[in-house]
C-alpha positions as CSV (number, residue, x, y, z in Angstrom):
1,M,0.0,0.0,0.0
2,S,1.4,3.4,-1.0
3,D,2.6,5.7,1.8
4,T,2.0,8.9,-0.3
5,Y,-0.8,10.9,-1.8
6,D,-0.9,12.5,-5.2
7,L,-2.5,15.9,-4.9
8,L,-3.9,15.7,-8.4
9,N,-5.1,12.1,-8.2
10,P,-6.9,11.7,-4.9
11,E,-8.3,8.3,-4.1
12,S,-12.1,7.9,-4.6
13,L,-12.5,11.3,-6.4
14,S,-13.5,11.7,-10.0
15,A,-11.1,11.7,-13.0
16,N,-11.9,15.3,-13.9
17,Y,-10.4,16.6,-10.6
18,V,-8.0,19.0,-12.5
19,R,-10.8,20.6,-14.4
20,Q,-12.9,21.0,-11.2
21,L,-9.9,22.6,-9.5
22,R,-9.4,25.1,-12.3
23,Q,-13.1,26.0,-12.3
24,T,-12.9,26.5,-8.5
25,I,-9.9,28.8,-8.7
26,D,-11.6,30.9,-11.5
27,A,-14.6,31.4,-9.1
28,Y,-12.5,33.3,-6.6
29,L,-11.8,37.0,-6.8
30,P,-8.1,38.1,-6.9
31,Q,-8.4,39.7,-3.4
32,Y,-9.3,36.4,-1.9
33,V,-6.5,34.5,-3.6
34,F,-3.8,37.1,-2.9
35,I,-4.5,37.4,0.8
36,G,-8.1,36.8,1.8
37,E,-8.3,33.0,2.0
38,V,-5.2,32.4,4.1
39,L,-6.2,35.4,6.3
40,Q,-9.7,33.8,6.7
41,N,-8.0,30.6,7.9
42,A,-6.1,32.5,10.5
43,L,-9.2,34.3,11.7
44,D,-11.1,31.1,12.0
45,A,-8.2,29.4,13.8
46,V,-8.3,32.2,16.4
47,R,-12.0,31.8,16.8
48,E,-11.5,28.1,17.6
49,A,-8.5,28.7,19.9
50,P,-8.8,28.8,23.7
51,K,-9.7,32.2,25.1
52,G,-6.9,34.8,25.4
53,K,-5.1,37.4,23.3
54,H,-3.9,36.2,19.9
55,R,-1.8,37.6,17.0
56,I,-2.0,37.4,13.3
57,D,1.1,38.7,11.5
58,I,0.9,39.4,7.7
59,G,3.8,40.1,5.5
60,V,3.6,41.2,1.9
61,D,6.7,41.6,-0.3
62,F,5.9,43.1,-3.6
63,D,9.5,42.6,-4.9
64,T,9.2,38.8,-4.6
65,L,5.4,38.6,-4.8
66,Q,5.5,36.7,-1.5
67,V,2.8,36.7,1.2
68,S,3.2,35.2,4.7
69,I,0.4,34.9,7.3
70,K,1.1,33.6,10.7
71,D,-1.1,33.1,13.8
72,N,-0.7,31.7,17.3
73,A,-4.0,29.9,17.5
74,V,-4.7,26.2,17.3
75,G,-2.3,25.0,14.6
76,F,-3.2,23.3,11.3
77,P,-3.9,19.6,11.7
78,N,-1.3,17.1,10.5
79,D,-3.8,15.7,8.0
80,P,-2.6,15.9,4.3
81,K,-6.1,15.1,3.0
82,L,-7.1,18.7,4.0
83,L,-5.1,19.9,1.0
84,F,-7.4,18.1,-1.4
85,L,-10.2,20.0,-3.0
86,G,-13.2,19.2,-0.8
87,G,-10.9,17.5,1.8
88,G,-12.2,19.4,4.7
89,K,-15.4,21.2,5.9
90,K,-16.3,23.6,8.7
91,D,-20.1,23.1,8.6
92,G,-22.1,24.2,11.5
93,K,-19.4,26.4,13.1
94,K,-20.5,29.8,11.7
95,L,-16.9,30.6,10.7
96,A,-15.8,32.7,7.7
97,G,-14.8,29.5,5.9
98,Q,-17.5,26.9,5.5
99,V,-16.3,24.4,2.9
100,G,-12.6,24.2,3.3
101,V,-11.8,25.2,-0.3
102,G,-9.9,28.5,-0.1
103,L,-6.5,27.2,1.0
104,K,-6.3,24.9,-2.0
105,V,-7.1,27.8,-4.3
106,V,-4.1,29.6,-2.9
107,L,-1.9,26.6,-3.0
108,F,-2.6,25.8,-6.7
109,S,-2.2,29.5,-7.6
110,S,1.3,29.7,-6.1
111,E,4.8,29.0,-7.5
112,Q,5.9,28.1,-4.0
113,F,3.7,27.2,-1.0
114,T,4.9,26.3,2.5
115,I,2.8,25.4,5.6
116,R,4.3,25.1,9.0
117,S,2.2,24.2,12.0
118,R,2.6,23.5,15.7
119,T,-0.2,21.9,17.7
120,T,-0.3,20.4,21.2
121,D,0.5,17.0,19.5
122,G,3.7,18.2,17.6
123,S,4.9,20.2,14.6
124,F,5.3,19.7,10.9
125,K,6.4,21.5,7.7
126,F,5.3,20.9,4.1
127,S,6.3,22.6,0.9
128,V,5.0,22.4,-2.7
129,E,6.8,23.9,-5.7
130,N,5.2,25.0,-8.9
131,A,1.7,24.0,-7.9
132,C,0.4,26.7,-10.3
133,D,1.4,24.3,-13.1
134,F,-1.3,21.8,-12.1
135,D,-3.3,22.1,-15.3
136,Q,-0.4,21.6,-17.7
137,A,-0.3,18.6,-20.0
138,P,0.3,15.4,-17.9
139,D,3.8,14.9,-19.3
140,A,4.7,18.5,-18.4
141,R,3.0,18.5,-15.0
142,P,5.3,18.5,-11.9
143,S,4.9,15.8,-9.3
144,F,2.5,16.6,-6.5
145,T,3.0,13.6,-4.2
146,M,3.1,14.1,-0.5
147,P,3.3,11.8,2.5
148,K,0.2,10.5,4.3
149,S,1.5,12.2,7.4
150,F,3.6,15.5,7.2
151,D,7.2,15.3,8.3
152,P,8.2,17.0,11.6
153,D,9.4,20.6,11.3
154,P,13.2,20.6,12.1
155,D,12.8,24.2,13.3
156,P,9.4,24.3,15.0
157,L,7.4,27.5,15.5
158,E,7.9,29.0,18.9
159,T,4.3,28.7,19.9
160,V,1.2,26.8,18.9
161,G,-0.1,28.1,15.6
162,T,0.3,28.1,11.8
163,E,2.5,29.9,9.3
164,I,1.6,29.8,5.6
165,T,4.0,31.4,3.1
166,Y,3.3,31.5,-0.6
167,R,4.9,33.1,-3.6
168,F,3.3,34.0,-7.0
169,R,5.1,33.6,-10.2
170,S,6.3,36.8,-11.9
171,D,3.8,36.4,-14.7
172,S,0.9,35.6,-12.4
173,K,-2.1,38.0,-12.9
174,V,-3.2,37.6,-9.2
175,P,-1.1,40.4,-7.6
176,A,-1.7,42.9,-10.4
177,N,-5.4,42.1,-10.6
178,Y,-5.7,42.5,-6.8
179,L,-4.0,45.9,-6.8
180,Q,-6.2,47.0,-9.7
181,E,-9.2,45.9,-7.7
182,V,-8.1,48.0,-4.8
183,L,-7.7,51.0,-7.1
184,E,-11.1,50.6,-8.6
185,E,-12.8,50.1,-5.3
186,A,-11.1,52.9,-3.3
187,L,-9.5,55.3,-5.7
188,P,-11.6,55.2,-8.9
189,R,-10.1,58.5,-10.1
190,G,-6.6,57.9,-8.9
191,V,-5.1,60.7,-6.8
192,R,-8.1,62.9,-7.8
193,S,-10.4,60.6,-5.8
194,D,-11.8,62.2,-2.6
195,F,-10.7,59.3,-0.5
196,T,-7.0,60.3,-1.1
197,Q,-7.6,63.1,1.4
198,T,-8.6,60.5,4.0
199,L,-5.4,58.5,3.3
200,K,-3.5,61.7,3.9
201,N,-5.4,62.3,7.1
202,A,-4.6,58.8,8.3
203,K,-0.9,59.4,7.8
204,E,-0.8,62.9,9.3
205,S,-2.7,61.8,12.4
206,G,-0.2,59.1,13.1
207,N,-2.6,56.2,12.6
208,F,-0.6,54.8,9.7
209,P,3.0,55.2,8.5
210,T,2.1,55.8,4.9
211,R,-0.9,56.5,2.7
212,F,-0.5,53.1,1.1
213,A,-0.7,51.5,4.6
214,A,-4.0,53.3,5.2
215,L,-5.3,52.2,1.8
216,F,-4.3,48.6,2.3
217,A,-5.9,48.5,5.8
218,C,-9.1,50.3,4.6
219,D,-9.5,47.9,1.7
220,L,-9.0,44.8,4.0
221,K,-11.5,46.2,6.5
222,R,-14.1,47.1,3.9
223,F,-13.8,44.3,1.3
224,S,-12.1,41.2,3.0
225,Y,-12.8,38.8,5.8
226,L,-11.0,41.2,8.1
227,G,-13.9,43.6,7.6
228,M,-16.3,41.7,9.8
229,T,-19.6,43.6,10.2
230,Q,-20.0,41.9,13.6
231,V,-16.7,41.0,15.4
232,P,-16.8,37.8,17.4
233,D,-15.5,38.0,21.0
234,A,-12.6,35.8,20.2
235,L,-11.3,38.4,17.7
236,K,-11.8,41.5,19.7
237,D,-8.5,41.0,21.5
238,T,-6.6,39.8,18.5
239,T,-3.8,42.0,17.1
240,V,-3.5,42.0,13.3
241,S,-0.1,43.4,12.2
242,I,0.9,43.9,8.6
243,T,4.4,44.5,7.2
244,V,4.7,45.7,3.5
245,K,8.0,45.7,1.5
246,C,8.8,47.2,-1.9
247,S,12.3,48.4,-2.8
248,N,11.1,50.5,-5.8
249,P,7.4,51.3,-5.4
250,N,7.1,53.7,-8.3
251,G,8.8,51.2,-10.6
252,T,7.1,48.1,-9.4
253,L,3.6,49.2,-8.7
254,A,1.1,50.9,-11.0
255,R,0.4,54.6,-10.5
256,P,-0.7,56.0,-8.1
257,L,0.0,53.2,-5.7
258,G,3.8,53.7,-5.8
259,E,3.3,57.4,-4.8
260,L,1.3,56.4,-1.8
261,F,4.4,54.7,-0.3
262,D,5.5,58.2,0.6
263,N,9.2,57.4,-0.2
264,E,9.2,54.4,2.2
265,T,10.2,50.9,1.2
266,E,9.2,49.0,4.3
267,F,6.7,49.7,7.0
268,S,4.4,48.0,9.6
269,F,1.0,48.9,10.9
270,Q,-2.0,47.3,12.6
271,A,-5.5,46.7,11.3
272,P,-7.8,45.0,13.8
273,A,-10.8,43.0,12.7
274,G,-13.9,45.0,12.1
275,Y,-15.9,46.7,9.3
276,L,-14.6,50.1,8.3
277,T,-17.1,52.9,9.2
278,M,-17.2,56.6,8.8
279,A,-16.6,57.0,12.5
280,D,-13.2,55.3,12.0
281,T,-12.0,57.5,9.1
282,V,-13.5,60.7,10.3
283,S,-11.6,60.3,13.5
284,W,-8.3,60.7,11.5
285,A,-9.3,64.1,10.1
286,S,-8.6,67.5,11.6
287,P,-11.4,69.9,12.5
288,P,-13.7,71.0,11.2
289,K,-14.9,67.5,10.4
290,P,-18.3,65.8,10.2
291,A,-19.9,65.1,13.6
292,L,-21.4,61.8,14.6
293,Y,-25.2,61.8,15.3
294,S,-27.5,59.0,16.4
295,Q,-31.0,60.5,15.7
296,N,-33.8,58.0,15.4
297,L,-35.5,58.1,11.9
298,G,-39.1,57.9,13.2
299,A,-42.1,56.7,11.1
300,G,-41.5,57.7,7.5
301,G,-38.1,59.1,8.4
302,V,-39.7,62.4,9.6
303,D,-37.7,62.7,12.9
304,L,-34.3,63.2,11.3
305,R,-33.2,66.8,11.5
306,K,-31.0,68.6,8.9
307,V,-27.3,68.8,9.8
308,Q,-24.8,70.9,7.9
309,N,-21.7,68.9,8.7
310,G,-22.4,65.4,10.1
311,F,-23.4,61.8,9.6
312,N,-26.1,59.9,11.3
313,V,-25.7,56.2,12.5
314,T,-28.5,54.0,13.8
315,E,-28.5,50.3,14.6
316,Y,-31.4,47.9,14.6
317,R,-31.2,44.5,16.4
318,S,-34.8,43.4,17.1
319,Q,-37.9,42.6,15.1
320,D,-39.5,45.8,16.4
321,D,-36.5,47.7,15.2
322,F,-36.7,46.1,11.7
323,E,-40.4,46.9,11.5
324,A,-39.6,50.5,12.4
325,L,-37.5,50.8,9.3
326,L,-40.5,49.7,7.2
327,T,-43.1,52.0,8.8
328,N,-44.1,54.9,6.6
329,A,-45.3,58.3,7.7
330,R,-48.9,57.1,7.9
331,G,-47.8,54.3,10.3
332,K,-48.4,51.6,7.7
333,L,-46.2,48.5,7.0
334,P,-45.6,47.0,3.5
335,E,-47.7,44.2,2.1
336,D,-44.9,41.7,2.5
337,I,-44.5,42.3,6.2
338,E,-45.8,38.8,7.2
339,T,-43.2,37.2,4.9
340,F,-40.5,39.3,6.4
341,R,-41.7,38.5,10.0
342,K,-41.7,34.7,9.4
343,A,-38.8,34.1,7.0
344,L,-36.5,37.1,7.1
345,F,-36.4,38.8,10.5
346,P,-35.4,35.6,12.4
347,K,-32.3,35.4,10.1
348,I,-31.2,39.1,10.6
349,N,-28.5,39.6,13.2
350,H,-28.4,43.4,12.9
351,V,-28.8,46.3,10.5
352,R,-26.5,49.3,10.6
353,L,-27.6,52.5,8.7
354,T,-25.5,55.6,8.1
355,V,-27.0,58.7,6.5
356,A,-24.7,61.4,5.2
357,R,-24.0,63.7,2.2
358,I,-22.6,62.0,-0.9
359,P,-19.3,64.0,-0.7
360,H,-18.8,62.8,2.9
361,F,-19.2,59.2,1.8
362,E,-16.9,59.6,-1.1
363,R,-14.2,61.3,1.1
364,Y,-14.4,59.0,4.1
365,L,-15.2,55.6,2.7
366,P,-13.4,53.7,0.0
367,G,-15.9,53.4,-2.9
368,G,-18.4,55.7,-1.2
369,S,-21.7,54.4,0.3
370,Q,-22.6,50.7,0.0
371,R,-25.6,48.4,0.3
372,V,-24.0,45.4,1.9
373,F,-25.3,41.9,3.0
374,S,-23.0,40.0,5.3
375,A,-23.2,36.4,6.6
376,N,-22.3,36.2,10.3
377,G,-20.0,39.2,9.8
378,V,-18.5,38.1,6.4
379,V,-19.2,40.7,3.7
380,T,-20.6,39.4,0.4
381,R,-20.6,41.0,-3.0
382,H,-24.4,41.0,-3.5
383,S,-25.8,44.2,-4.9
384,A,-29.1,45.5,-3.5
385,D,-30.4,47.4,-6.5
386,L,-32.9,50.1,-5.4
387,T,-35.9,50.2,-7.6
388,K,-38.5,51.6,-5.2
389,G,-38.9,55.1,-3.9
390,R,-39.5,58.3,-5.9
391,N,-36.4,60.2,-4.7
392,Q,-33.6,58.3,-6.4
393,Q,-31.2,61.2,-5.9
394,Y,-30.8,60.1,-2.3
395,V,-29.8,56.5,-3.0
396,R,-26.1,57.4,-2.5
397,C,-26.9,59.3,0.7
398,F,-27.0,56.2,2.8
399,D,-24.8,53.2,3.7
400,I,-26.4,50.1,5.0
401,V,-25.2,46.7,6.3
402,V,-27.7,43.9,6.9
403,D,-26.0,41.0,8.6
404,V,-27.8,37.6,8.5
405,D,-27.3,34.1,9.8
406,A,-26.5,32.3,6.6
407,E,-23.9,30.3,4.7
408,L,-21.7,31.4,1.8
409,N,-21.0,29.6,-1.4
410,Y,-17.7,28.3,-2.7
411,G,-16.5,31.7,-3.9
412,K,-17.3,33.2,-0.5
413,Y,-18.9,36.3,-1.9
414,H,-22.5,35.2,-2.4
415,L,-25.1,33.6,-0.1
416,K,-26.2,30.1,-0.8
417,N,-29.9,30.8,-0.1
418,M,-31.0,32.9,-3.1
419,R,-34.6,33.1,-1.7
420,L,-33.0,34.9,1.3
421,V,-31.1,37.2,-1.0
422,G,-34.4,38.1,-2.7
423,M,-36.0,38.9,0.6
424,L,-33.1,41.0,1.7
425,K,-33.3,43.1,-1.5
426,G,-37.0,43.5,-1.0
427,F,-36.4,44.5,2.7
428,V,-33.9,47.2,1.7
429,N,-36.1,48.5,-1.0
430,E,-39.1,48.8,1.3
431,A,-37.0,50.5,3.9
432,Y,-35.8,53.0,1.4
433,R,-39.3,53.7,0.2
434,S,-40.8,53.9,3.7
435,T,-38.2,55.8,5.8
436,I,-34.7,56.1,4.4
437,Q,-35.4,58.4,1.4
438,N,-37.3,60.8,3.5
439,A,-34.7,60.7,6.3
440,A,-31.9,61.4,3.9
441,A,-33.8,64.3,2.3
442,R,-34.3,65.8,5.7
443,F,-30.8,65.2,6.9
444,V,-28.9,66.5,3.9
445,G,-31.5,69.1,2.8
446,K,-33.1,69.6,-0.5
447,A,-31.1,71.6,-3.0
448,D,-32.9,74.1,-5.1
449,P,-32.7,73.2,-8.8
450,F,-31.7,76.8,-9.7
451,E,-30.1,79.6,-7.8
452,E,-32.8,82.0,-6.6
453,E,-31.6,85.0,-8.5
454,E,-31.6,82.9,-11.8
455,R,-35.2,81.8,-11.6
456,S,-37.6,83.4,-14.0
457,V,-40.9,82.6,-15.7
458,A,-40.5,85.4,-18.2
459,F,-39.6,84.6,-21.8
460,W,-40.6,87.4,-24.2
461,S,-39.3,90.1,-22.0
462,R,-35.8,88.6,-21.6
463,K,-32.9,90.5,-22.9
464,D,-32.1,89.9,-26.6
465,L,-29.0,87.9,-27.4
466,M,-28.5,90.0,-30.6
467,R,-27.1,87.1,-32.6
468,P,-29.0,86.8,-35.9
469,E,-26.8,83.8,-36.9
470,L,-28.5,81.8,-34.2
471,T,-32.0,80.5,-33.5
472,I,-31.5,81.2,-29.8
473,R,-33.0,84.7,-29.4
474,K,-32.7,85.5,-25.7
475,V,-29.8,85.7,-23.3
476,P,-29.7,82.5,-21.2
477,A,-31.7,82.7,-18.0
478,D,-31.7,79.0,-17.2
479,E,-29.2,76.1,-17.4
480,N,-31.4,74.6,-20.2
481,D,-30.7,77.8,-22.2
482,V,-27.0,77.4,-21.7
483,I,-27.2,73.8,-22.9
484,A,-29.3,74.7,-25.9
485,L,-26.9,77.5,-26.8
486,F,-23.9,75.2,-26.7
487,F,-25.5,72.5,-28.8
488,E,-26.7,75.0,-31.4
489,L,-23.1,76.3,-31.7
490,A,-22.0,72.6,-31.9
491,G,-24.5,72.1,-34.7
492,K,-22.9,74.9,-36.6
493,G,-19.5,73.2,-36.4
494,K,-18.1,75.4,-33.7
495,F,-17.1,72.6,-31.2
496,P,-15.7,69.8,-33.4
497,E,-13.6,68.7,-30.5
498,F,-16.6,67.4,-28.5
499,S,-18.4,64.1,-28.8
500,W,-21.4,63.8,-26.3
501,Y,-22.5,60.6,-24.6
502,G,-25.6,61.9,-22.7
503,L,-27.1,64.5,-20.3
504,S,-29.0,63.6,-17.2
505,Q,-31.1,65.4,-14.6
506,R,-30.9,62.4,-12.3
507,D,-27.1,62.1,-12.2
508,K,-25.0,64.2,-9.8
509,Y,-23.4,66.0,-12.8
510,D,-25.0,67.2,-16.0
511,A,-23.2,65.4,-18.8
512,R,-20.4,63.1,-20.0
513,A,-18.4,63.8,-23.2
514,V,-15.2,62.7,-24.9
515,I,-13.2,65.9,-25.7
516,Q,-10.2,66.1,-28.0
517,R,-7.3,67.9,-26.3
518,E,-3.8,68.6,-27.7
519,G,-2.3,65.8,-25.8
520,D,-4.9,63.2,-26.7
521,D,-4.6,60.6,-29.5
522,A,-5.7,61.9,-32.9
523,D,-8.5,59.3,-33.2
524,I,-9.9,59.7,-29.7
525,L,-13.3,60.8,-31.0
526,K,-13.5,58.0,-33.5
527,N,-12.3,55.2,-31.2
528,P,-13.0,56.2,-27.6
529,V,-13.1,54.0,-24.5
530,E,-15.1,54.6,-21.3
531,T,-12.1,56.1,-19.5
532,N,-12.1,58.9,-22.0
533,L,-15.4,60.2,-20.7
534,R,-15.2,63.6,-19.0
535,V,-17.5,65.1,-16.5
536,V,-19.1,68.3,-17.8
537,E,-21.3,70.7,-15.8
538,F,-23.4,73.6,-17.2
539,K,-24.2,76.8,-15.4
540,I,-25.6,80.2,-16.3
541,R,-22.8,81.9,-14.4
542,A,-19.7,79.9,-13.5
543,G,-19.4,81.5,-10.1
544,S,-22.7,80.0,-8.9
545,I,-21.2,76.5,-8.8
546,T,-19.3,77.5,-5.7
547,Q,-22.6,77.4,-3.8
548,D,-22.9,73.7,-4.8
549,F,-19.4,73.1,-3.5
550,D,-20.1,74.8,-0.2
551,R,-23.3,72.7,0.2
552,E,-21.3,69.7,-0.7
553,D,-23.8,68.8,-3.4
554,K,-20.9,68.8,-5.9
555,N,-17.2,68.4,-5.7
556,A,-14.6,70.4,-7.6
557,G,-12.4,67.4,-7.9
558,D,-15.0,65.5,-9.9
559,I,-15.6,68.1,-12.6
560,H,-13.3,68.2,-15.7
561,L,-15.0,71.1,-17.5
562,L,-17.5,73.8,-16.5
563,I,-19.4,75.4,-19.4
564,A,-21.2,78.7,-18.5
565,Y,-22.7,81.6,-20.4
566,E,-20.6,84.1,-18.4
567,E,-18.1,84.0,-15.5
568,G,-20.0,85.7,-12.7
569,V,-18.5,86.0,-9.3
570,S,-17.4,83.3,-6.9
571,K,-19.6,83.1,-3.8
572,S,-17.0,81.4,-1.7
573,D,-13.6,82.7,-0.4
574,Q,-12.2,79.2,-1.0
575,F,-12.7,79.4,-4.7
576,Q,-11.3,82.1,-7.1
577,F,-11.1,82.6,-10.8
578,I,-7.7,83.0,-12.4
579,D,-6.5,83.3,-16.0
580,L,-5.5,80.0,-17.7
581,Q,-1.9,81.1,-18.2
582,D,-1.6,81.5,-14.4
583,S,-3.0,78.1,-13.5
584,D,-1.1,75.1,-12.2
585,T,-2.7,73.0,-14.9
586,V,-1.2,74.9,-17.9
587,H,2.3,74.7,-16.3
588,R,2.1,71.1,-15.1
589,A,0.1,69.5,-18.0
590,P,-0.6,71.9,-20.9
591,E,-1.7,69.0,-23.0
592,R,-4.7,68.5,-20.7
593,I,-6.2,71.9,-21.4
594,F,-9.7,71.7,-23.0
595,P,-10.3,73.7,-26.2
596,H,-11.7,77.2,-25.9
597,V,-10.9,77.4,-22.2
598,T,-9.5,80.8,-21.0
599,R,-10.3,80.8,-17.3
600,V,-9.9,78.4,-14.3
601,L,-11.8,78.1,-11.0
602,K,-9.3,77.2,-8.4
603,D,-9.9,75.6,-5.0
604,T,-7.4,77.4,-2.8
605,R,-7.6,74.7,-0.1
606,T,-7.1,71.5,-2.1
607,G,-5.5,72.9,-5.2
608,F,-8.0,71.4,-7.6
609,E,-8.6,73.5,-10.7
610,V,-11.8,73.4,-12.8
611,Q,-11.4,74.6,-16.3
612,V,-14.1,77.0,-17.5
613,L,-15.4,77.5,-21.0
614,I,-17.3,80.9,-21.3
615,L,-19.9,80.8,-24.0
616,R,-20.2,84.6,-24.1
617,D,-16.5,84.9,-25.0
618,C,-17.0,82.1,-27.6
619,L,-19.8,84.1,-29.3
620,E,-17.4,87.0,-29.7
621,K,-14.8,84.8,-31.2
622,F,-17.1,82.8,-33.5
623,F,-19.2,85.8,-34.7
624,P,-17.0,88.8,-34.6
625,P,-18.7,92.1,-35.5
626,P,-18.0,93.2,-39.0
627,P,-15.2,95.8,-39.3
628,A,-16.3,99.3,-39.2
629,P,-16.5,101.0,-42.6
630,A,-13.4,103.0,-43.5
631,A,-13.8,106.8,-43.1
632,P,-14.2,108.6,-46.4
633,E,-11.2,110.4,-47.6
634,D,-11.3,114.1,-47.2
635,A,-12.4,115.8,-50.4
636,I,-9.6,117.6,-52.3
637,D,-10.2,121.2,-52.9
638,E,-9.9,122.0,-56.5
C-alpha cells in the first residue's frame, strides 16, 4: 500500500479533478486568492482557539510577490487530506470559511507554497513547488506527491499556531489584478479621488505610517474577511499586524500606488478586525470634520433633522427595530410584512444604517456608500439594486449593512440561499421607500434646482441675445438655455472637439463627453473608451457652482470642464477665478487643457482646478462684428 498521496489524483475522487480545480480557482476574486483566503483561515483558527489574546502577522513583499500569514491559534492539523479540494469542511461552526476550499485555491495559484504548523501534538512542515502548473499537460506537469503524514518541522514554530507562506510567479495575474481591484474600489479617479484626502489624514494623524498602509488597511477592512460587520468576542482581543515591503514602489507598482508609499520601502502597521465605518475614518481628520449623530429616523423618516456637517448612524437589532425601518409616515407597513416576519427577521442579526451627504461618503469611505449583505459578519458581493422610492437622488446618501445568519457559497462572496437574497433586497427597497429616502432628504437638505436669482418665468421680456446667426434669441436665464446655446453652436460646427454621450437630470453631474485635447490621441473621437469620458457641468454663471461646492452637493475634484454663459462671481472665499496662463494645470500639464478654455476656477484649499469655458466669449470669437467701414477720404479742394 502506498505511503504517499498524489494531490492531483486523490483516491475515490473523479477523474476530472483537475478541471474542477481550475473552475474553482476561477470562481475566486483576486483579493481572496492574494490574501483573503489564508487570512480567513487564520481568523477562523483564532475563533477556535482557547480564550486569550492572539496575534495574526501578515507580510507582503511586492518585490518577490510573496505573502506570509502567521497566527498563534490552534495550529493546522497534520492531515494531508485537508489539501485536497473538498478534503475538509467547517459546517455548523459559523466561521468565515464553511467548505474548506480557499486554502487549496491559494496553493494551486502559487509558485511556492509552505505550511508550518505546531499543535499540542507536535509540529510539521510541508512545501510544494510550482503548484500553479497543475493544469499543464500530464507529461509536463510537476509531481505533487506528499506523505500521508507530514514530516516533523526541524525548526518548529515558537508557539502553537500556523504559518503559511506562498509566492506568486512573476507572470501571475493575481497580484496585479488584486491591486487593480483596490484602485477601482477605493480610488476610482486615482489621486483625484476624494478618498485620497482621508489617506493623507490617516498618515498625518499618526494612525498609519504611509498612505499606502492606510489604503491597504481600509481595503481589507471594507472588502475582505478582516472587515467583519460583527466581530466575534474571540477576535476583539486579536492583534493583526501587517508589514509591507517594496524596494522600488514607483517602478514596481502601477500609479498612483507607488506614490502612496511616501518614499518608504518597508513599514508596519495594525488593522484590527472590524468593518470600516465613517466613525473610524472621520476620527483621522482635523477639525472641522463631520460630527457623529444618532438620531432616530421615526415613522416615515420624519424625525431626522437637517445637519450641515455630520453623519447619522443608527443600529437595529430586534424585530420591532426592523419593522420601524419599514413603517411609513402614515404608520403603515408594506404588504410583504408577514413574509418578512416569518422568513427574514429571524435570520437578521443586525442592521447598521448611516445617512450622510454624498461628498462625505466619497471622502471618508473607499468606494463611497454601499448596500451590503453579510453572513455572520462576512461581507458578500451582493448588490441591492434600489428600484423603489421616488427620490432616487438620495440613493447614494445612505450606507447600510444587513447581517444575516446564513452560509456562503464556494467563492465566499454570495449567499447560498437565493430566496433569502431576494427577501433581503426586498427589505432594503421597502426600507428606502418607507423611511430612508425621507430621512436622507431631511438630513442633507433639498437643494434648489436653480439659484434663486436665476429663476424666471418670463420669456418674451428677456434681454435679446442679438445674434442673428442663431435661432436662440434671448440671453440664457436657465441652465437649459446654456445647454441649448452650446449645442446650437456645436451644430454649426463650432465645437468639433466634443463628442457627447448623454445628459442627465438624475445624475450628480450634467453630462459626459469625450473631448479632444492637444495631448490626446488623434483618433480619440473615433475610437474612444469609457475612461475617455469627461464630467461636464453647465451653469448660467460659472461662479454660482461654488454654492454647490459649499453645500457639498458637488465636488470640484469631480468636474473636468465647466461650461457657463458668463463667468459671474465666486460666492466662496475658498474658490477664485484665475487666467488660464496663471493656472497650475497649464504649467504642469498643458496637453490636458480643453479647447476654448481661458479661465480656471481654483480651489485654494485643495489645489483642484476646474477649467471653465465661457460661451459669451466664444460668441465674440465665433461671430466677430464686421469691421467698421473706413472713413471717407477728405475731399480735395480743386
